[in-house]
Every structure is written in structure tokens, then in C-alpha cells.
C-alpha atoms as one frame of an Amber mdcrd trajectory, in Angstrom:
protein
   0.000   0.000   0.000   2.806   2.434   0.794   6.537   2.621   1.154   9.003
   5.020   2.701  12.464   6.245   1.880  14.512   7.616   4.798  15.540  11.275
   4.672  16.820  12.062   8.182  13.928  13.013  10.417  11.708  13.432   7.345
  10.465  10.532   5.287   9.183  10.390   1.729   6.040   8.296   1.934   4.264
   6.877  -1.122   0.761   5.466  -1.243  -1.679   4.475  -3.963  -4.660   4.787
  -1.595  -6.655   7.875  -2.616  -8.509   8.147   0.685  -5.432   7.711   2.845
  -3.730  10.320   0.659  -6.641  12.700   1.249  -6.417  11.965   4.976  -2.690
  12.790   4.955  -3.334  16.043   3.072  -6.100  16.905   5.521  -3.838  16.252
   8.496  -1.295  18.696   7.067   1.233  16.231   5.659   3.474  17.890   3.076
   2.135  16.751  -0.318   4.966  16.480  -2.865   3.090  15.341  -5.975   2.069
  12.251  -7.883   3.851   9.572  -9.854   2.082   7.882 -12.753   3.188   4.307
 -13.345   3.214   2.691 -16.804   0.397   0.365 -15.737  -1.804   3.408 -15.003
  -1.405   3.235 -11.232  -1.163   6.596  -9.463   1.159   7.049  -6.479   0.719
   9.983  -4.095   3.956  11.251  -2.568   4.279  12.986   0.810   7.102  14.267
   2.971   6.308  13.440   6.602   8.058  13.221   9.937   9.319   9.677  10.429
   7.724   9.270  13.845   4.286  10.472  12.643   3.535   8.310   9.604   2.984
   5.077  11.532   0.661   6.879  13.972  -1.339   8.392  11.090  -1.578   5.019
   9.318  -2.721   3.341  12.513  -5.373   5.998  13.209  -6.697   5.978   9.653
  -6.874   2.240   9.081  -8.380   1.532  12.514 -11.038   4.192  11.897  -9.977
   6.576  14.669  -8.356   9.310  12.582 -10.190  12.620  12.633  -9.806  15.522
  10.227 -12.005  18.365   9.078 -14.723  16.798   6.886 -14.817  19.674   4.389
 -11.023  19.588   4.017 -11.098  15.786   3.556 -13.700  15.941   0.769 -11.872
  18.843  -0.869  -8.611  16.870  -0.810 -10.321  13.826  -2.360 -11.481  16.059
  -5.210  -8.059  17.656  -5.578  -6.224  14.320  -5.685  -8.752  12.866  -8.140
  -8.261  15.844 -10.449  -4.492  15.242 -10.386  -5.122  11.622 -11.377  -7.087
  12.699 -14.438  -4.806  15.481 -15.625
């Protein structure tokens, strides 16, 4: 689902999950852009603090993560538009 590359205290995190990507954007993770694979798969790239990404993943996938609903929906739309551009 995602992978990280160490960069000191920051980590480049990649995920293909649109909703987790929107959650990260909504929780103020530093969005770096997208990567389009040859097979059509879209990867969302973030720069995050190493010690925070596991906490955010845990909160999101266990259903306990909370973000502003309007911001979350707006980020879903924004990421989808990047996929189709």
C-alpha cells in the first residue's frame, strides 16, 4: 500500500490509496506530488516526519483518525483531479 524512503527526520512516503492520501493532506502532511506508473497506477507522494507516519496510518486504518470533513472531501477532489490530468 505504501513505502518510505529515509531522509533524516523526514520521510518520503508513497501510497496508492486515494482516501489515505486525502487523509494525509487533511492532516497537514506535506504533499509532494504524484507519480504515474506505466500500468496506469497513481502514487501519491508525501514528505512526513518519520515518527508520525505510523501513527497516522494506525489511526486511519483503525477508523480513529479525525480531520475536518470539508477539508477531507476537498482533498479527495483535488487528488482525483491530479489523477485525471
